[in-house]
Each structure stands twice: as C-alpha cells, then as structure tokens.
N, C-alpha and C positions, 0 to 999 in steps of 0.2 A: 428365199435365192438359194439356188445351188452353188456351193462354194467348193471348187476344185483347186487344191494346191499343187503346182507344178514346182520343182525344186532344181535349181540350176547352179552348179558350181559354189565351192565353199567361198564364203564372204569375210567371215572373221571369227575371232574367240572372244566370248565375253569371260570377265573374271569378276566372280561373285564376292563381295566381303561383307560379312555380317559385324556390324559395330553398333556401339552406342556412341552418339556424338551430336553433331550439330545439323543433322538432317531436318526434315519438317517435324515438327511437334505435334502431339496430340493434346487434348484438352487436359488441364490439370485435375478435372474432375474424374478422368478414364483411370481406373485402376491399372498399373503397371504390371504386365505379364511378359516374361523375356520368351522368346521364341527360341532360344538356344537350350539345349540339353546338356547335362553334365557328360563328361568325357572320362573314359578309363583307359585311354590309350596312353602310350610313353609321351612324356613331355620333357622338351628341351628348354633349359633355363639359363639366363645369364642377366646379371647387373649392368647397368649402363648409366652413367651420370651425364651432367651437363656438357661435357667434353665429347661425347658421342660414342658410337661403337657398333661393333656387328654382331650379330646372333646366327649361328648356321646349326642347322639340323644335321645331325651326324648321318653318314651313310648306311649305318646299319639300322636305322628306322624304315619299317617296312611299308610305309604309308608315304610319307612326305621327304623322304632323303634328300638332302643338297639345298633345300629352300633357305633363304638369308634374309635377314632384315637388317638393312643399314640405316643407322641413326645418325643423323649429322650433328655437329657440334651446335649447342643453342637450341636443340630441339625440345630439350627438357629442362623444366627449372630445378629439378631435384635427382636424385639416384633413385631408378626404377627398376623392380625386378620383373624382367619380361619373360614370357613363355611362348612356345610354338609347339602345336600340338595337332596331331592329324585326326581328322573325322572318319570313323568307320562308315562302311557302306550302310545304307538306309538311315543315315542321320538327315533329317530334314525332309523337305518334299524332293521328289526325284525328279520331277519336270517342272518346266516354267509354268505350265497350265496349272498344276497343282501349286505352287507358290503364289501365282496370281489369283486363283480363287480362293485362296486363305489370307493372302497379303495384298489387298487391292492397289498398294501404292507402287507395286513393281511395274505395272503399266506405265503409270505416271513417270516413273523413274526414266524409263526408256523413252518416253517422249521427251522428257527434259533433256535427256543426253542428244537425242537426235536434232532437236532445236538449238541446243547450245554449240553444237558442232555441225551445223547443217552445211557448212562450207568444205568439210572434209571427210565426213562419214559414208555419205551415200545410203545411208538407212532414209527411208521416206517418213518423215516425222508424223504423217497422218496414220497411215495403215500398216506400215512397216512394223512396229512395235506389237501389234495385236497378232500380227501372223507369226512373229517369233515366238510369242507366248503359247500360240496354239499348238505348236508341235514339236518343241524342242525338249531334249532331256539333259540334265546336267552331267558333266564328264568327270571322271577322276574323282579322287578323295578331297573332301574339304578341308581347310586347315584354319585351325582356331589359333588366333593371336591374343595375346593376354598382357597385361590386365585389361579387362573389359572397361569401358567408359573413358580410356585413356585418351586424351587429345594431345596434339603436339604443336609447338611454337612455328616449325617448319616442317612440311612433310617428310616421312620417312619412307623408304623404299624397300618394298617387298620383292624379291628376286626368287622366280621358281623355274626349275631346269624344264627345258622343252620336252625332255624324256618323258615327264611325268603324266604327259598329255600328247595325244595324237595331234600335233599342231604341224602345219607346212611352214616352209620359210616365207612364204608371201602373205599369210594369215594377216587378217586386220585385228586389232585387239583393242578391247575396251574393258574397264572394270566397273563393278557394280558393288555398292557400299550398302550394307543393311544395318540399321540399328537394331537394338535388342527387342524394342516393340514391334518390330516387322517393317518399318517404314525403309524404303530403298532409295539409293541415289546412284549415280553413274558417273564415270570419269575415264579419260584416255589411259591406256597402258601401251607399252611398246615391246615388240621382239627385239632382242639384243642378240645379234647373230654372232658377236665377237665374243660373247660369253655363253652362248647358246640358253639364254635365260629369257624369261617374260619379266620386264621390270615395271612394277605398278606403284605410284606414289599414293600414299595413305596420311590421311589427316587425323584419322581415328581409327580403331579397329575392334573386332574380335575374330571374324571368320571368313575364309575364302572359298568360294567354289567356282567350277569352271564348266563351260559348254561351248560346243561348237554350233553354229547353225548356218542354214543355208538361205539363199535368195529365193524368196517365194514369189510367185507370178499368180494371180488370180484369173480364172478363165480358161476354159479349154480352146485348143486351136491357136494360142497366140504363139507368136515367133519367140522363143525363149533365147536372151543372150546371156553369155557367161559374165562372170564377173569384170573381166579386163575390159570386154566390150561395153558393158554398162558404164564403167568409170571413165573409160576413153570418149564415150558419147556425151556424158555430161561435161568433161572437160572441154571438149570440142564446142558444144552448145554454148559454153560460158564465155567463149572467145568473141561471139557476134550477138548474144543477148544483152539488152541494155543492162549497164552497171550503176546508172546514176538515178533510178527511180525514186529511192528514198530521199536523196538531196534535193529532188525536184519537188517531191512532196512537202518537204519541210518548207520550201521557198513558198508553194502554193499555199500552205496553211498559214504562214505569217501574212502573206498579202489578203487572204480571205477577210472580208469585210465583218463576218460574225466572230465574237468574241468566242474563245474556246471554252469548252466546260471542262474544267481540270479535274474535276471529281466525277468517277464513275460509279453509279449504283445499277444494282439489278442486272448484272452482266450474266447471261445466261450459264448454266453448268455446262461442262464439257460434254458430258454423256448426251444431256438434252440436246445440245446443238446438232450433234451428229445423228441424233435420232430425228429431228426435226429435216434435216438435210435430206436424210434417206427417205422421209415421206413427201419430199418436193416442196418444201416449205422453208424460207428463210427467216428464222426468229429474229425479232426486234425490227426487221425492215418493213416499214409502214406502208402500206399498199399504195395509199395516196402519194406518199414522197416517191416511191417507185415511179409512179404514172407521171409525177412532174418531173423526174429525172430522164424519162423516156421523151417527154414532151419536147425539153430541152435539146435532147440528142436530135429529135425531129428539125427542129429550127436550126441547128448547125448543118443538117444535112440538105436542107433547102436554101440556105446561104451560099449564094454563089462565090462569096469572098473567102469561105472557109475550104481549104483544100482537102480533098479525099485524105481520109486516113491521117488527119492532122491533130485531132484532140488526144494529148497524152493522158497516160493513167493518172499522172498528178493533176492535171485539169479536171478530169473526170471525179478523182476523188474530192477536189477542192469545192467542185460544184454539190456534190453529195453532203460536204460538210456544212455547205451554207444551206441546204435544205434540211439538214438534221440539227440547226441551231448551234452549230460549234461542237457536237458530241462525236469524237473521234471513233467511237465503238460503233455507234448505230450508222454513221456514214460508211464504214468500212462494210457493215451488213446491207445497208441499202446498195452500195456499189455492185458487192457481189450479187444481190438479187436481180438488178438491172441486166447484168451480163449473163446471168446463168438463165432467168426467164425469157430473155429477149436475145438469145444468141443468133438466132437466124434472122432477126430484124436487121433490114437495110440500114436504120437508123444506128445500129452498133456495128455492123459490119463494114460500113463505108465510110464512118465518122470517126472512129477510135484507133489510135495508132495500132499498126501491125508489130506487136511485141516479138515475135519470133522471127520475122524478117525472113523466112524461109519459104513462103507460099504455102504451109501446111497448117491446117486446122488454126487459124488465127482465133476464130471464135472460141475454140476450147482453151486455148492459151490464156485467154483473158479471164475468163471465170474461173479456170485453175488457179491463176495467180491470186485472185482476191478470195477465193475460197479457201486457199491454203494459209493464206495471210489471216483470215478470220478465224480460222481454227487455231493458229498460233497465237493470235492476241488473247483470244479467250483462255486457252492453256496458260499463257503467263500471266493473266489476271489472277486465276484460281491459284496457280503456284505461288505467285507473290503473296496471296492472301492466305494461305495454308488451307484453302477450302477445297482441295482435291482430295483431301482425306475423307471426305463425306461422300464420294462418289464410288459407285461399285462398277467395275469393269469387267463384265463376262466377257471373256476371249472370243467365245463364238459368236455373240452379239457384235464385238467391236469389228470383228472382221468383215461381217455383214455390211455393216453400216459405213465403215471405212471404203470399203470397195464401191459402194455406190456413190460415195463423194468424189473418191480420186480413181479414174477409171484405170482398170487393170494393164492399158496398154503403155503406161509409163515406161516399161522396160524395152518394149519393142520399138518405142518412139521416146529415145533418152532426151530429146530435147523437151518434150512435154514433162519429163521428170526434173530436167534442170529448171524448168519454169516454175515447177512446184516448189523445190528448194528456194529459189529467190522468192517466191511468195511467203514461204515460212519465214525466211530472214526478214522481210519487210514487215510481216505482222509483229515479229519479236522487237524489231527496232521501233515500231510505231508504238508499242505499249512501253518500252523501256526508256526511250529518248523524247517522246513527244508528249504522252500521257501524263497529265499533272502539272504542266508548264504553261506559264504564260507565254504570249508572244513576243514579250519582250526578253523573257529568258531565254528564248529559242534564239532569237536575233543574236545576242550575246554569245551564246554558246557556240552557236554554228558560224559565226561572223557573216552573217548574212547581209546581202546589198538590198536595201530597201528599194533602191530603183528598180531592181528585178521585178517589182509588183506592178510594173506599168506595162502598156502594150508597146509604149516606143519610150526611149530615152536618149538624150544627147547631152553631152557635157564636155569640157575641158577644163585643165587646170593651169596651162599656160597659154596665152595668147599666141595665135599664129596665122599666118596667111594661108597655112595649107588645113585643109579639111577634107574627111572623106565620109560621105553619107548619102544613101540612095536618095533620100526625101528632101534633102537641104541644098540650097543654092545661096551663095553669099555675094554680095555687092556692096563695095567700098567707094566711098568718095570724099578724097582729102584727109584720109587715115593711113595711119602705118605703125608697126609695132616698134617700140622704143625699148632698148636695153640700157637700164640705167644701174650700173653696179649690181647689187642684189635684187633689183626689180626689173619686171617686165610688164608691160601694159600697151593699151591702144591709145593713141593721142592723134590730136589733128595736125596736119602739116600746112594747113591753111586756116584762114579765119574759122571756118566752120566745117567740122568734119561729120560724116555720118557712117554708119555700118548698117545694112539691113540684111536680116535673115529670113530667108522665103522658105518655109516647110509646106511641102505638098504630099499629103497622106493618101493612102490607098483607101480610107474609110472616114466617115465624118467624126470630129472630136467630140468626145464626151465630156471631158474635162481634161484641163492641162494646169500643170505648175510650173512656175519660172522662179529661177535663182539667177540674179544678176547683179553686179555692183558697179557703182561709180563712185571715184574720189576725186574731191575738189579741192584745190589749194588757194591761198591767198598770198601772193608775193607782190613785191613792188611793180614788177612789170606785168602783172596780171591778175585777174581772179577768175576761177573757173566755175562753168555751169555745165551740167549735164541732165538728159532727159531719156527716159525710155518710153516707147510708144509701142502699141499692139494695134493690128488690123487684120480683117479677114478678107480685105480686097486689095491691099495696097494703096488705097486712096484715102479712105476714112480712117483715121487714127484715134486711138484712145490712149490717154496718158496714163502710163503706170506709176511712173517714179519721177519726180523733179529734185535735184540735187544744187543747191545754191551755195555761194562761197562763204567759207567761215570767216572769223576775225583775222585781221592781218597776221601773217606768221603760222597760221593754223592750218589743219585739214579737216574735211569732213567725209565720212564714208557713208553712202547712200546704198541701201540694201532692198532689193524687191524680192521678197522670198514668200510666194502665196500663190495660191490657186488665180488662175486668170479670170477675170468677170465672165458671167454666164454668156455675155453678148458675143463674146468671141468662140463658143461652141456652137455646134450643128453644122460645120462646114469642113470641108478637106483642106482648106488653106490657111496658113496663119503666118503673118508677118511680124518680126520682131525689129524695131528699129531703134537705134542709138545715136543720139544727136548731142555733140560735144562742141564747145566754144570758150572763149576766154576774152574777158574786157579788159583794156588798159586803164589807166586813169583819165583818160579823156572820154571814156566810154565807148571806145572803138572796139570792134572784134579784130583779135591778132591771133597769130599762130603761137600758141604757146603750150607748156606742159602743166599748166594748172587744171586741166581738165582730163581725167584719165579714165579708162574703161577697162575693167578686168584687172585691175593691178594685182599682180601676184609677186610673192616672195617664195620663191620654189625650195630655197635651201632650209628656211625656217619652217615653212608650211607646205611640205611636199604632196600631201594629200588633199589640201583645200581645193573645192572646184570653184572655180570663177564664173562659169556660165553652166546652167542645167536647165533643161525642158523636159518634164516627163509627161506623157500623153496617155490617156486611155480613149479609146474609140468606142462608138456606138456599137 
C-alpha cells in the first residue's frame, strides 16, 4: 500500500522527559543499560529539603536559560541535591522514528497517552501515534534533571520558557517521560501564558526533549481540515452521538444469562491484531459464532415486532457475550467481525441502531466503534500485563496497518473521528471496569437495577388509585386506599373487596416474576383473609397465595415472590387478582381493616416495593 502523508496545521508540542522511575519494568533477568550519556555542559545545582523550594537555571546558560523546577512541600522525605543540565545538540536520537526504532516502547507510550486522554487530545489512538513517529524530529536542546532515579511523594513542576522553542500561543502540549532503560510514558503539560512558560508535572526524572508535530492525513485527494476545524467537528459530533453506550452495556452484561469469564487468557498481541485486521481477518472471532450472530440478526430483521434500527450496541454485544460463553474479549472481537464483514447486509443495516444519527455512513460507524474498542481493549490488556515490551513497532508498518483499519477520512469526516474516539473509550472502560469482575460486583459497583434486565417491569412502592402504564388496566370492587398514621394500604370497604390487574402485552409472555404482599390481623372485631390469583383469560384462576389469620392479637405477612407457573406463559394477557375479606366472631364477612394488601410504611422503608411484575417476552 502506498502511503502519502499530508500535513495540515500545527496541533501540539510534546515534551519528552527521560527518567528512571515507575514506568513499565523490564524482566529482572535483563541487564540494565542506561540510554543516557554523560554530559559535560554547565550544571545548575541546589539543595531542597522537605519544605520545598525552587531551582532556576541562570540566564547566562547558553542552552537552557530560565528553566525552573518547583518542588512543593512534602514532595521529598529528606534533603536532596538537585541538578539541571542542558543536553547539547546530537545527544540521543534526533527524530522520533530513530527513537522508536531503537526504543520500541515509544509507540506504546503515545498510544497509552491517546487512550488515557481520548476525551481531550484529539490524537487518534490507533494510527495517530505511528504517523507522529514516522515523520517528526526533536526540537531544541534536551534538559537533564538530576539526580536520576529520584521519585517524588507529590509531583514537581518543570517550567520552561516558550522562547526556548518555536511554540505558538494556541499549541497543545503533552509531556513524555522516558526511563533510563528506554521505556517511555506520557502525561499532560500546559502552556502558561501568564508566565510565558510550559509547565510540566513530573513524578520522577532525568531528561527533557521537545518536538512539534503536525496532524497527518493518509491518502491523496482528501479534504484536509485544520486543527481548529477538527476539534470543532469532534466537539459538535459529541453533542449528538450517544453518550450512554457503556452504561447500557454494563446493564446488558449483568442481565445476560451466561456467567462472565473473569480471567482472560491468550489475548492476541497488539501488533498481531493490527496485522490480522490489515489482512482482512478478525483474530479470535470464531467463524461459526459469527454466523450464529448473523442468523440472530436475520431473525430480528424478519420479526415484524422488532422496529427498524432498534437493536442497540449494548444488545448486540450482549448477544455476542452469550455466544462466546461470557468471554468479554472474544465477544468484542465477534461483534466487530459481524459488523465489519457484513457491513452491507440488510441484517446489520436495517436492524442495528444508527449510532451517528446524521444519515451518513452508519455501517462504517458501527464497525469503526467496535474496531477501535477492540484495539483499545487489547492494548490495555498488554499494557496492564507489561507484555507490550515484547512487541516491536516498526513505524512504517504501523502506519500501513493502522491506515487500513481506520480509514483516512476521519479528518474530512470528523463525526467518524468522534465515533472512533468513543469506541476507544469504550474498549478502555470495558477492560478496566468490567474485565475480571463478577456480575454481583458490577451490580454493587454501578448501583444497577436488576429490573432493567426484563423486557417489561411494573411496580409501585405506595398504594394509589392512580397508575400510568400502556399495558395495564385496573378494576376495583369494594376496595379503597386507607391512610393509617405511618401506614398506607388497600383494604375492603365492604364484606369482600377485589383488585384486578389486567396486563395486555404486545408479545407472548416467556416468563414472569411477581412480588406481592398481603397482611392479615386478628382482632376482636374480625380476622383477615387474603388471596392472590392469576389467569390468562380472566375466567380460569390459579391460586398463587393464601394468607390466613394469625392468632388473636397478632399479624401475618404473606409474600408471593417467585416466577409465575409456566401455565401462565405463552399468551399476551395476564390477570392478577387480589381478594380480601374479614370474618367476625360469628363467621360472617364484615368490612374491616384486618385484611390488607400492599401495606407500606414509607417513612421507615421508602425504597421497598409493595408490588412488582417483571416479564420477559418470547
């Protein structure tokens, strides 16, 4: 593939910091070799203790005049002799490509940064770093901070005059930190226009390098936007693109009938993932399972009760999770495979939600979202397991592979760019927030509503004659709502009272679960009885619950909290009927409060549900 790089508008400045510290570690069996050379340039020194202080390079330093290091109180445990020293021209690699070829973790660091800051950097996490590496040179003199290997309790701030570099007022800034063994990491830095300085926070240090880079676009003949247009376009797209996909997926994962596989094994290497995608295959995605997924989408397409473009990304991923036996990584790969290989199929185009919502290339948006998510998930897996150190990133190959996976028109179509960024954030969150956790842990952590797992749910906490539900009608005979101090409940106002709930659904009931309560008392003026029945036709009733009176002066709470009998499934209609009555000492039915339905104590138990019906449809 021929790659042509077009450059438009300055986007940002990167600050490179070479340090020893807490970045990714190498194997203890690997001999340590520092990538830093000894310097013979002038050195500014100062001692700072636990109280903090500032070191400033004097203005007669020919290389790095005016640089300051601010150490806050508490950053050190004891007094430390600091040094700041300029690196002369020719120290270390002169281009990013040279650095990447000799120190392969540089590409990883750029991807790390892009994924960690996907909401605010506008650097494409998949192919942006490779393009940066392939073309840019370092700028200005490096700065060596000492002592090497020093780490801080709280970050220190390195401030560098803008005059040392060709930096424009609106440039975006980030810092990259390199350990002495060659490992890189990245973090944010800021232009401080009030002081005319670049401020970079450091957790550890030794050497600073700078560069500027341009926004690259792959492919000839593309409409090139400048940086402001790109940022504006992404920001605008984020105002109408869905922002709750991850939340919906968490709920779908919890509701899925298949147990989650909490331990991941044999996750493909990131380089191999990109190579396979370039060659037109989705690794890990089982072909048989992809066909199962497509057949399921066909069923939705042919089902007249499924509205067009109504299957959400969350529902699609949940189905893949079911097919892949709870493996969240394989489910992600299979989802991407279905959308990528079948992007022109009516079963994907007409069934799955329109994520963009602007009428433009919805098929592309679907597989872009999940493709970016898959890449981010794999990257985070290896990053978390420190296995990316074993991967070799050849910048030229990375550019070729990544351009094939994420098409070059993301800059001329900034909505697609925004979709990619959302996909990356989704994959990152999928790994960090779901992977390795049980459904019970997810329910607790995200305060999930278990009722949302059902196709239909109706409930109330306090009895009322007012209700609002499209599928429900209620009829009452001899019943009213009684307010009794702290309590509120249904009771008869004649010898026998009934309430009948009639649910008329658009689909047949597959299964239903009912929660309902009756409370009976036994006083001198009467003893209460209560019953709950269910029916599919309003005539033939099945007893669900019978509550008899307790001993004199006592009360009994009868609760039905179970899946309804299978005989009540298979139809669109369901009746639930409650019958209450009281008997006096002569055995006659009387109007009394000794039989109560849905007795609530709102002040003591404000979140307790008195009635709840959850239904899954066929």
